[in-house]
N, C-alpha and C positions, 0 to 999 in steps of 0.2 A: 622516574615514575611516568607512566603514560597518562596524560590528563587530557581528556576530550570533552568539549562542551558543544552543545547543539542549540542553534536558534533557527526558527522557522519564520518565513514571510508568508502571510495568508492574504488571499484576495478578499475584498470586502464582501463578496457574495457568498452565501453558505454553500458548502459542498453538497452535491447530490448524494443521497444515501438510500438506495433501494434495499430494504432489509430482507435477507434470506435466512438468517439464523439469529436466535435470541437466547440468552441465558441470564439468570439472576442469582445473586447471592444476598445475604442479609445486609451487605454494605453497598452494593452497586448493581447496576444493570449493564449488560454488554449486548451490543447489537452488531452483527456482521452484515455486510452488504455485497451486492453483485459485483462491485469493482474491487473487492478485496479489503476495503476499509473496515475497521472495527472501532466502534465508539465506546467510550467508558462514561457511564452516567452515574456518578456517585450519589448515594442516598443517605439521609440522616437516619439515626437509630429509630426514630419514632416520627409519626406524622405531625404536622402536614409535610407532604413531599412536594418538592418543586424541581423535578428532574431536568437538568441541563447537562449536556456533554462537557466534560472537562479536558479530555485527552483523546488523541487519535493514535491507535496502535498500527504501525506500518510494518508489515512483514509479508504481505501477500499481494499478488497482482491478478488473482482470479477470484471467482465467486466463492464466498465463505459457505461451506457446507455444514459445519458443526462448530458449536461453542460448548465447552464442557468445563465447568468449575471442578477443581480437584481439591480434596480436603487436606491432604498431608503430603508435602507441604502445600499451603494455600496458594493456588496458582490457577491459571486459565489456559486450557488447551484449545488451540484454534487449528482447523483444517480447511483447505480450499480445494477447488476442483482440479487444480494443477498438480496435486499430490504433494503439497508442501505442508509440513506441520510446524507449529510454533508454540512455544511455552512462555507465558508471561507471568510475572509475579503479580498476585492479586492485590498487594499493598503498594502504596506509593514508593517509588515513582513508576510502577508498572513496566519495568524493564523487561525486554525480551531475553529470557535466559537461554533458550535453545531455538534454533531454526534448522530444519532438516527436511530433506526430501525422502519420500518413500521409494522403495525399489521400483524400477520402471515396469516390471511385470505385475505389480500389485494393482495398478489402475488408479482411479480417482477415489479418495475416501468419501463416504456418504453418511455413515452412522458410527457413532463413538459411544462406548460404554465403559466406565471404570470397573476394574475387577476388585474383588475383596482382597484383603491382605492374605499373603501366603507364607507359610513357614519356609518355603524353598527360596524366596526372594525377599530381601529387606526393602527394596524399592517398590513404590506403588506401580501398578501396571494398568494398561488400557487395552481393550479389545477394539479394533477398528475394522469395519467392513468396507471393502473397496470393490466396487462393481461399476458396470456401465449400464446405461439405459438400453432397453430392448429397441432394436431398430425396426423399420417397417417391413423387413423381409422375414421377420420371425426368427432370426438367428439367436441362439442362446450364447451369450458372451460369458467369458470366464470371470468368476468372482473370487475374491480372496478375503480371508479373515486372518489378521495378523495381531500378535500381542506385542505391544510396544512399552518400553521402559518410560514411565511418566517423568523421569528426571532428565535422562539423556536423549530421549526420543529415538533410541536405537531399537531395531526390530529384534525381539528376543527369540521368537519362533513363529512359525506359520501354522495356524490351526487348520486352515482349509484353503485349497487352491484348486479350482475346477468349476464345473457346472453344477449349480444347486438344483435340488429336486423341486424347488418352488420357483415362483416368478421372482422378479426383482424385488428384494426386501424393502419395505417401507418403515419398518419398526424393528427395534432391537432392545433386548433386555437380558438379564441374567437369571438363572434359576439354579437352585441347589437341590440335587436329587440323589437318591440312593443312600445306603447306610454309610458309605464312605464320604458323604457330603461333597460329591463331585460337582464342580461348577461348570455349567454349560451356558452357551450363548443361544438364545432363542431368536430366530428370525421369522418375520411374518410378512406375507405378500398381500396384494390387494384382494385376493380371493379368500383371505382368512386362513390359508394354509401356513403351516409352520414347520421349521426344521431346526433341530437341536445339534449343536456342535460342541463337543467337550473341550474345555480349557485345561482342566487339571483334575487329578483324582482318578482318572480312568486312563487305561492304556491307549495311547495314540500311535498308530502305525503309519508312519510317513505323513502324507497329507490327506489321508482318507477321512471323510467326515463321519461323525457319529449319526447314523440314521435312527429314525424311530423304529419300533418293532414292526413286523410285517402287518399285523392286524391294525395297529395304530396308523401306520403309513397308508394303508388302504382306506381307512375311514377318512383320513384327511384329504386324500386325493378325490374321493367320491362325495365329499361334503357338499352341502347345498351352496351354490354360488349366489352371491348377492344380486338382487334385482336392480340394476342400474350401475352407474359409474361410481367407483369409490373415490372419494375426495381425500381421505386421510386414513391412516391406520395407527392404532395405539395399542400397546401391550401393557398389561398390569405389571406391578413390580415383581410378583412371583412368577410371571411368565405363564400363567394358567388360563388367562382370559385375554382375548383379542377383540378390540372394538373396531368395527368397520364403519366409517362415517360416510353416509350416502348424501344425496341431495336434501332429503327431508326427513331422514331417520337415521338411526344408528343401531347396527346389529352387534350383539355380543355373542361370541362363539367360544366354545371350549377348545383350547389348543390341542389337548391330547386326543380328543375324540372327533373334533371337527363339527360337532353338532351345534345348532343355534340355541343359545341359552335364553334369549329374550330380545325384544326390540323396543327401543325408545323412539317414539314418534313425535316429531316436532312440526308437523304440517300446519297446525293451528296456532303456533306460537309466533312471537314477534320476529323470530329469526328467519322465518320462511314466508312472511306475509308479503303481499303485493304493495309496492310503493304507490301512493296516490298520484304523485306528481309525474313520475317516470313510467309507471305501469309495469315496471320490472319486478318479478317475483324473486324474493330472496332465497338463498339456499345455504346449506351448511358448508363451512370451509375447513374446519379442523377440529381436533379434540385430543385430550390426553387424560390419563388417570392422575388424580392428586395423590400426594404422599406426605408422610410426616404428621405427627400430632393427631389431632382429631380428624384429619382428612385422610389418614391412611386406612388400609384395610383392617377390619376388626370383626370378630365373631359375635353373633347375637345369641340369646339364650336358646332359641329354637334350632341352633346349629347353622343357620345361614350366614354367609359371609357378605358383609356390606363394604362396598367400594364407592369412592367419590369420583365422579366423571365430569369433566368440563367440555362443553360443546359450544363452538362459536360459529357465527354466520358471516356471510360476505358483507353484511351491513355493519359489522363491528359489534353487534350484540352477542352476549354470551349467557349461558344458563348452566348452573352447577346442579348436578343430580347426585342423589344417593341411590345406589343400585344394590338391591339385595338379591343374591343368586343362591338358589337352593335346588333341591331335587324333590318334586319337579317345579317348585314355585319360582316365580320371578316378579319382582316389584321394583318400581322406581318412583322417586319423589323429587320434585324440583325444590331446591333449597333457597337459591337466590338468583337474581338476574342482573346482568349489566346492560343498560340501554344501548341501543344502536346509535350510529352516527347519522347526522342529518344528511339527506340525500344530496344536497348541494355541495357537501364537503367529502362525502365518502364514496362518490362515484368513481369506479375503477381503482379504488384503493386496495392495497394489499394488507391483510390483517393477520397477525400472529398474537398468540397469548403464551404466557408462562406464569409459573407460580413462584411467589416469594413468601414463605410462611403462610399466614392467614390472608394474604393479599393476592389478587389476580392482576397481573400487569397486561394491559392491552397495548400492542405496538402496531401503529398504523403507518403505512408509507403512501403518501398522497402524490399522484403524478401531476407534473406541470409540463405542457408542451411548449418548448421554446426553441425557435430556430430549426424546426423540423426534428428535434430530439426530445425524448421524455426525460425529465429530471424529476427526482424524487426527494421529498422532504419528510422526515419522520416526526410523528406525534406520539407522545407517551401519556397514558393515563393509568393511574393506580387505583384499584377498587378493593374495598374490604369485603370479605366473604362472611364475616361473623358480625359486623356492625351493619345493621339493615336500616333503610329509610322507610319505616312503617308509616310515617305521616303522609307520604306521597300517595295521592289517590291513583288507583290502578284497577285493572280488571281483577275481580275477586278470584278468578281462576288462575291468575298469573302469580308467580312467586314474588316476594318483595324485592325491591331494588337494593343492591349493595351500595354502600356509602363511598363516594369518591373521595380519595385521600390526597390527590394531587395530580397536576397535569403539567406537561412541559414539552419543549421542542428545541430545535436548533436556534441559536442566537445569530444575529446578523441581519443583513438586508434581506427583505422578502424578494421572492422571485417576481419579476415583472417583465412585460414585453420589452424587447430590446430594439429600438429604432436603429437603422443602419445609417452610417454617415454618407448620405447621398448628396451632400452639397457639392456643387460643381468644383469649388476650389479644393475639395478633398479627394478628387479623383486620383491624384498622383500620390496620395498619402503624405502630404506636407504636414509639418508639425502644427499642432493646434495650440491655441492660447489656453491659459489656465481657466479663463472664464467659460470657455466652451466645454470644459470638463467638469463643471459643477453638477451636483446631484439633482438640481432643480429642473434642468432642461433635458434630463434623460441621457445625456451624452457622457462620455468618459467611462471610467471603470466602476462607478458606483451604481448599484442596482443591476449589474450585469453578471452573467454566469460564465465562468471560465471553462472551456472545453479542452484546452491544451496549454502547457506552459513550459518554459525552460529558462535556465540561468546562463547569462553570457559571462564568460571568464576566459578571455583569450590567453592571458599570461599564466593562468592557473594559480596565481598567488592569492587573489581575492576577486570575488565577483563584482562587476561594475554595473550590471543591468539585468533586468528580468523581463521576459517576453511573455505576454498573455495573448492567447487566442480564444475568442469568445464564440458562443453558440450562434450569434447573429452574423458571423463571418468577419468581424473586425479583428484587427491585430494591434496590440498596444505594446510599446517598448518603454520601460520605466528605468531611468538611470539613477542609481543612488550612490555611486562612487566612481571616481576617475583615478584609479590607483597609479597607473603607469602611463607615461606620455603616449605610448603607441595605441592605447585603448581609448581613442578619442570618439566621443559621440556628443555632438552639440557643443554648447559653450560651458563655461564653468571652470573652477580651479580644482584643487585637490579634494576639497569637500564641498561639492556643489549641492544646491537644492535639487530635490527630485524633479526631473523634467519628464515630459510625456511626448510621445510621437505615435501617430495612428497610421496604419496601413489598411486601406479600405478597397474592397473589390470582390471578395468572395461572397457568394450567395448562400452558403451553408456553413455549418459549424466547422471550426478549425480543429482538425483531428491530429495533426502532427506538425512539428516545426523543426527547423535545423538552421544553423548559422555556420557559414564556411568562409575562410580566408583564402583568397585566390593565391595560387603559387606562381604560375607563369606570368611573365610580363607581356603586355600586348598594347600596341599603340592605338588599336581600334577600340579597346575596352577601357572605360573610365572608372569602373567600380573596383574596389579592393575587397569588400566584404559583402557576401550575399546572404539574404534571409530567404529561406525556402519554406513554403507553407503548403500543406495538403489539406483538402477540405471534403466535406460531405457532398459538395456540388460536383465531385468527380474531377476537379481541376487542380493543377499545381501552379502556383505563382512564385516567381523569382523576383525579389526586391533588392534594390541597392540599400543596404543597411545604413550607410552613412548619409546619403542624400535623401532617402525616403521615397524614391521613385520606383515605379513598376518597370521591370526589365523584360519579363516574358510571361505569357500564359500558355500552359500546356494542357492538351485534351486527350492524351493517349490512354486514359483509363475510362471505363464505362461504369464504374462503381466508385464508392467513396475511397479516398486515399488515406491509408491508416499508418504507414510508416515511411519515413525518410531516413536513409542510411548513408552516412558520409564515408569517404574512402579511408582506410586505415593508414597509419603513419608510414607503412612500408610501400605504399603505392608509388609508381613512377609515372612520369609524363607519358601520355596525356590523361591517364586514369586518375591522377591526384586532384584534378579539377572536375570530377564527375560526382554524381550521387545516384543512389538506387532508390526507386519508389516502389512501394508494395501496396496494391489495391485490394479491395474486397472482391474484385472480379478475378482474384487468383493470378493476376498478371504481375510480373516483376520486370521492371524496365531500368535500363542504364541510360542516364541523361548527362550530357556534357554541358557544363556551365560556360565553356568557352564559345561553343557554337550554338548554344541554346536549342539543341536538337536531341531527339531520342536516338542514341547510337545503337542500342541493342534491346531486344524484347525477348523475354523468357516466358512464354505462355505454357498452358497445358497442365498446370497443377491441379490435383484432384480437388483441393479446397484451399482455403486461405492459408498462405505460409505465415504461421504465427511467429517464427524466428528465422532470421536470415543472417548469414555470416559472409563476409567478403575477405578473401585472401588476396592481398595486394601483391604479394611476391610471386606466387604461382599463377595468379590470374584466374581464380575460380570463385564462383558464388555458390553457396550451399543454402538451399531453401528447405526448411523443416516444416512439414505440414502435419499437424497433430490436432485431432478432434478431442475436445475435453469430454465428449459424450460417448466415447468408446475407449476400450482398452488399447494399450500401446501396440500390441501385436496385430490389431485389426485396423486401427485408424492412423498409424504413424507411417509417413512416407518421406524419404529424403531424396531431393532432387539436387544434383550437382551439375552446374553449368560452366562451360568454358567461356570466360568473359571476352576473350579476344575474337573467337570465331562465332560466338553466340549459339553454339551447338550444345545439346544436352549430353553430358559425359556419361552419367549413369543414374539409375534409380535404385534405391535401397528401401525395402519394405520391412515391416515388422519391428520387433524389439531391437534388432541390430541397428536400425536407423538412428535411434537416439544416441547409442554409443559411438557410432561413426560421426555424428554431428558434433558431439562433445570433443572427440579427437581432432576434428577439423578445426574447431575453435582454438584448441590449445596450441596448435601449430602456427597460428597467425602472428601474434606478437605478445608482448608482455601484458597488455591490457585488453586482449581479445575476449570479449564477452558477447553474449547473445541477446536477442530481443531488441535489436535495433540500436544499441549503444556501441557503435563501432567508429573509432577514429575521429570523433568530433563532438560538437555540442548539439544535442538533439533533445527533443521532448520526451523520449522514451523513458519509462519508469526504471529507476535503478533496481526495483524489486523484481524485474523480469529476468535478472541474472540467475541461471540455474544454480542450485545448491549442490555442489559436488562433495563427495566424501573421501575420495582417494587423493587428497591434496598432497600428502607426504610422498606418495608414489610418483605423482606428477612432477614434483619438485626434484626428486632424485633423478628421474629420467631426463629432465631438462638440463640438469647440471652435467650429466654425463654426455649429453649431446652438445654442450657448450652454449645452450640457450638460457637467456635470463628471463625465466617464466615464473610468475608468481601465481599462487593458487587463486583461481577464479572464484571459488566458493566463498572466500572471505569477504568478497565484494567491497574491498577497501578502495577501489579505484572507480571513480565515476566517469561520466562523460568528459568532465573538465580535465581529469587526469589523463585520459586517453588523448585529448587534443594537445596537452602540454608535451607529452612524450613524443607525439607525432611531430610537433614543432622542433623538438630538439634533435631528433634522430634523422628526419628526412628533409627538413628545410628550416630556414630561419623565418622569423615573423615578417620579413620584408618580401617574402616570396621567392627567394633564391633557392631553387631546387636543383641539386646536382643530378646530372644524368647518370644512369647506371654505369656507363662506360668510364665516367670520370671519377669514380669512387676511389680508384687506386692512385690518382695523381698526387703529387706532393702537396699541392695547395689545399686539397680537400682533406687529405689524411693527416695533416700535421696538427693544426690548432683545434678546429671546431669538432672534428670527430673525436679527438681525445677528450675534449670537454663533454661531448655528448655521452661518451661511455661512462665517464665518472658520474655524471648527473643521473644516468640510467641506474647506476648501482647504488648511489648514495642519497639522491635527492628524494625527499618526501615533501608533499605539498601541504602547506600549513592550513589552508582553508579549502575544503572540498564541498562541492555543490551538487545537488541532485534535486529532482522533482518527483517524489514518490507517487504523487497523485496530482491531477490537474489543479492549478491554482494554489499549490503549496510548494514552496521552495525551501529546502533545508540547507543550512550552512553548518558544517562541522569544523570546529576549530581545534587544531592540534597544537596546544600551547608549547609543547616541547620543540616543535619545528618552527613555530613563530619566533621563539626566543633564541633560535640558533640558525636563522636564515643565512648568516654569513657562511657557517660551516667551513667546507674546504674552499669555497669561493667567496670573494668579496662581491659586493653589489656591482662594482665597476666591471669585474670580470664576467659576471653573469649577464649583464646588459650588453657588454661587448659581444658575447656569444649570440644573444638574441637579435641584436640590431646591426651588428657589423660596423661598417664605416659610418653609418648614419647616426650612431649613437650621440656623437658630440653635437649634432644639430638639433636633437630632440630633447636632450637633458639640459637643464639650466646650469650655468656655471656655479660651481661651489657645491653641487649635490654629489654625494658619494665619493669625495676625493679621499677620504680616510679609508684605508683598506684593513684596518685593525679589526679585532673581534668586536669591539664596542665602538660605536660611532655617536658622537655627540651632535646635538642639533640645537640651533637657536631659534628656528622658525620652520613652518612647513615647507618653505622654499629650499631649505638646506636639510631636509629631513631624510633619513636613511630609509631603505626599504623596510627594515625591521621596525622602525618607528611608525611608518605608515600602517603596517600590519597590526601593531599594538593599538593604535588609535582606532582602526577599523574594528578590532575585536571588542574594545571597550564600548564602542558605539552600540553594538548589538547585545553584549553580554551584561552590561550594567543595567540594574533595575531602576529605570527612570521614574520619577514622580513620587518617591518615598521621602527623600530628603532634598528639598528644593535648593537649599544652600549648597549642598554638595554638587547638585546638577549644575548650578551656575558656576561653581569653581572649575568643574571639568570643562565646561564650554569656554570660559574666559581664559583660564590659565593653561590648561592642558590642550586646549583647542580641539576637544573631542566633539564631533558633530552629533547633536541630538537628533535622532531620526523623527521626521515629521511625516504625517499622512501615511504611515506604515503600520500594518497590523502585525506586530512582532509577538512571537511566542517562544517559550523555551522548550527544551526537550532533553532526552537522554539517549545515549547510544546503546544499541542492543547487539545481539549476536549475529554475525554474518550479514551485515548490511541493514539490519532492521533498526528502526528508531521508534521512539515514543515521543509524540509532539503534543504539547499542551495547546488548548485553544487560546486565541489571542485575548489579551486583557490582563490588567494587573491583578485582578482577584484570583484568576486561575493560577497565575505564577506564584502569588503569595501563599495560596493553599498548598502548592507543592513544597514551598519552603517550610511550611509548618508541619506537614505530614511526613516528610522524608528527611531523616537525619543524614542519610548518605548523600542525597543531592545537596543539602545545605552545606555539608563539609566540602564536597568536591567543587561546587560553584564558588564558595568563599575562597578556597585555595586557588582557583583560577584567577579571580579578581586580584587577590593579594599578590600573586606571582606577577601578573601584568603590572601592578603598581610598583613593585620593587624593580622590575626591569626598566620602567620609565624613568625612575630616579637615576639609574645608571646611565641612561642615554642622554638625559637632559637635566641639568641642575635647576633650570627654571621651573620644572614640574615637581620639585620636591614637596612643596606644600600641598598641592593637590593630590599627589600620589600618597602622601602620608595620611591625609584625610580619608582617602578612598580605602586604604588598608584598615584604618581605625573603624570605619563604618561597618565593614563586613566582619570584623572580629569582635566589636563591642557595641557600637551605637545602633546597630540594626535592631536589637532587642528593645531598645528604648522607643523606637519609632513604631514598631509593629508588635503587638502582643503575641505571645506563644511562639515567637521566633527565638531559637536558641543557637546562635552562631557558635561555631567551634572556637575553642580557645587558641591562642597563639601556639601553645605547646602541641596541640593536636595537628595544627597546620604544618608545623615543622616536622612532626613525625610522618605525616602523609607525604610531605615534599621529599623526604629522604628514603621512602620505602619503594 
C-alpha cells in the first residue's frame, strides 16, 4: 500500500494574499490570490461567524482567475492565468482530485460557468471562456469556449474558437432558448454587447459560433455606448439583462435588443461621496445580480420582473437594490446598505463581494509596503441582507444598514517594518545569538515577511535546514536536523536544537535562492557549499554556506533577479560549477562559481523568460518567454542558445514553441522539469512544473530509446530529488567528478557506475521537500520507502557510494555494521539510517500536546526530538504534485482529525506502522512504541471529543490493501 503523509513548516509571518477571485458555499468561503494561493475559510451553520482560514490549497503558481463551487459531486473548480485547472473536494480534507492543463491553443481561462445536466452525459460539465486581453495596438486576439468534464477536467468539445463579434467578455451566464430548450452561453463585453454560443440542443458545425439574428445583431452593435469607463459587467441568471457598472451609476441594458432599460444613479450615496480627510471622491467598483430564494428574479402582478442587484464601491460600502423592469416602466429601490471602511484602513484596498444565501460577504485586501514590495492581507466581513439595524441613526433618504454577523482575518504576526541587520559585526553574515533573535528587538524571523524560501537536503533522505529570504534583504538559515555526517552546519549532534544564521547585505527583497555543492577541487578555494541569492536590488550575492561569509557580489543585471538555475546532473566540467541567472530585464547569464565571473550573456529576449531549461549534455539553454496576457500563438517565443559559444541557435514562435520546449525538457534527464527547478536545490516553486498529459507516450518512447525518463507531469520529483540523482550519476558528494573521457575506464565503470544505475532504477526517496510558496516548506513522507531504506543496498554500501574512501573517517565506529534487512540500535550513536528516518518522521507526524505523558515517553525512551519554535502543520497529497496544507496550530489539525475519517485512518495507519517498525529495530523502544500505537487506535478518543480513531481491524485491512 502506498502511504504518504505531508507536514508543512510555516514562517511566523502571515503569507501575502492579494485576492483576485472569491466564491462561497453554505459551509465555507474560498479566496484565490494573485500568487496562485487559495485559502479555505470554514463557516459554521449559523451566526455568529468568526472567519479564519484553516487550509491552503496548493495547485497553482499563477493568478487565480475563477473559483466555482460545483454541486454534484460537491467540489471546487479553480482556474489560473497559466491555463491550469484543478478540482478540490469541498469537504475535508479538501484533497485535490484532479490537476490538468488546458490545450495550448485555448489560452488563459477567464470565466467559468457550470452547465445544466444533460441526457447525453452522466458527468457534470463546465463551460470555460479562454481569451486574452486586448493589446494597445487594437489587435483582436483569438478566444475559445470549451466544455470540460467536471470530474476528469478533460476537454469534451470546443464550442467556439476564433474572434468574437464583441469585445473582451467580462461576464458569462447560461440561457435556455427555443422550443428544444437549447442551452447557450451568453458573453457580454464592457459596451453591453452580447454574443450567444450554443452548447447543446442545436446543430453545431465545426467551431462556428451561433450568432444572433441579423436584426438583433445590428441593434446590439448600434446600441448606445455607456458614457464613461465601465468598471464591471454583470449578467442576470436568465441572460436577458446586462448591468454595466460605471463610476457613479449603473446602466441596465436588454441583451437581445441592446436598448437601455434604466439607470441606477448613486452619485448622492455614501458609495460615491467625497472623503473629508483625503478629499478623494469614491466610485463604484463592481456589482452582480443576486440569486436564490427571495433574492432571485420573480414576476409581479403587473407583469414586471423584479431582480435584486448588489453594487459596491471602492470604499468598501455596498447597497442592495430591487430593480423592476417593464415596458416601458423602470423602478429601483434600495433595500439595505453595508457601511464603508474607514479611510485610514481602506486606502488603496481591493474590494470584492459575493453572496452566501441571505448574507453578503465583503472581501478586502489591504496593501502594506515592506522592503519596496506590496504585501496584501485579507479581511473578511459577513453582513445580513434581511436582518437590518433599524436602531442606528442615519440619513432618512438612505436605506437601513445590514447587520454584521462576523469579521475575521489571517492569524499570525502582523506586518511591521523590518529593520536590516546593519551592525558592523554582521557585515559578513556571522551567526547571531539567540538573544538577538528575540521578537522584542525586531530582529530575527519574528514579525518579518518571507519573500523566498527553500529546503536544504543534500543527501535527499531528509531535510536538515530551511532558508528564508526576507523582504528587507536579510537571509536566515534554520537548521532543524543533522541526519547524515556530511550535512554539517554548525554544532550539534543527531538531534540538535534549532540554530539560526543570518546573511546580511542585500538592499531589497530576496526573490530567489539556490544552494550548490562544489564539484571540482581547488587549492585557492576554501568553500565547499555556496548559497546564491538574487534580489530586488538587481544584485546576486554568493555566500559560503558553511562559514557564513560573503564571497562575491555581481551586478550584471539592471532589473530584479527572479530565477537562479543550477546545472543539471549530466553537466561536465567546468559547467557543473556554474549557475544561470534570469532577471526581469530579460537577460539570461551564465556565471561560474570557480572564477566568480559572468562567462556568458544571453540578451535580446522579447520579454521576461518565465521558464528556462538547461541541457548539460548537449550544451544548450532554452528560454521560453510567454506572456500570460496573450494567447500562445501571439505571445510565446522560444530562444535556444549555445552555451559553449554564447550564440543564439534559433528562435521558435507561436504554438510550436511550447511543444518544442517540452520536448527539450524531456531529453535532459530523468528529473528534467521547467520553471527553474533544474539539477539542484532552489527556491523555485514545485507548482511551476507543467502538467503534461501524454505521459504514457513519453515513457514508451523513452524506453525504446534506452532512456530512463519518468513522466514530468506527475511531479513526484522535487528539487531535492533532482539534486540526489545528480549526485549519484555525475559525481559523489565529496566533489569527485569524472571527466567525460574517463567514463569508460575500468575504475569508473566498475563499482560506482553500477551502483548509480541500480539506484536510478530502484531508489525512491523517502522524504521529499518542496516550497510551493514563499515561507512554506512541505515535507512529504513515503512510509513505504522509509521502512525499506535498506532495499537492495545496505546503509554501509550506500554511504560508501556517496563518500568513497572518506566514509570511515566521517562515520562513527559501530554505526551501520549490520548489513541485514533489519538493524538493531542501542542508542542514537549506533542508529541505522532507517532508524534516523523513523525518528525524524515521528518528530513531525506525531500530534504533540494532546497526551503529555506519551510525549514525555517518546522524548525519554524513544529519543524522538520534540520540535520547538517551529510552526508545524499537517497536510494531504493531491493529484500531480498538488497538496493541501492546514494552517499551523493544534486546533486546525484537530479539526481535520474530527472532520475527515479518511485522514484519520491514513494518519493513524502511518503512526502505527512507524511504531511497529521501531519495535523491530530496537527492543528498548518497545514500551514507547506500544503506547504510541495504543494512543492512535484507542486512547485518542478519550483525550479529544468527536475523534473516532479507526479500529485495529481497519488498520490491518488498509495495511494489506
